[in-house]
C-alpha positions, 0 to 999 in steps of 0.5 A: 934631251938626246936618245941614242945619239940624236936629237929629241926635241920637246916641243915640236914646233908650230909656226915656221920662221926663217929662224925654224928654215936654218934649223930644218936646213941645218940639220937636214943637211947634217943627216945629210953629209953623214949620210951613207948613201948621200954624204959622198954625192953630195960633199964630191959637188959642195965640199967637206969645209964649213966655208964650201958649204956656207954658200949650199946652206945659205941658198937653200934657207932662201930656197926654203924660205921662199918655198913656205913663205912666199919670201921672194928670196930664192933666185935660182934655177934649183934644175940647171945645179943639177943637171950641172952635176955629174951623174948620179943615181936618180934613185937617190932623192928616195934617200933624200926624203926619208932623211928631208921627211925625217927631219921635219918631223923630228922639229914640227908640229905634224901639220908644220911638218906635212906642209914642208913634207909634200913640198920636198915631194913635189920638188925632187918628184919635177927633178928627177923628172926632168933630169931623166928626160932631158938627159937619160943616157947621163943618168940611172934611175931604179923605180922605187 
């Protein structure tokens, strides 16, 4: 069902599965790409086309599968990946969290959504901390 252009899920998911992780990642990055603040940062880093986004989305499916299902599918270094990006305002992690929280709450039953939200908050805090302390002159940071 659509309400004001947004999808409202009739029944919120109560289980975490590979399929539900894919749904969350896909819906979240649809929002990111359309977002006035985050869209440009991501498209500058990844590109505009579906073929350019596919490897990133696959990596994110693996990342969230490893976090939520302990699948061990993710093999990568998120800190290094973020450090290799051009300079960006670290306060954008706040917007990232807003969109992620919104998406998790739209898709999942509240208890499951909260697990995702807690993990996403830890991921964002960890990345922000290490990016700020590793290359403080290369990043701007506006405390919340």
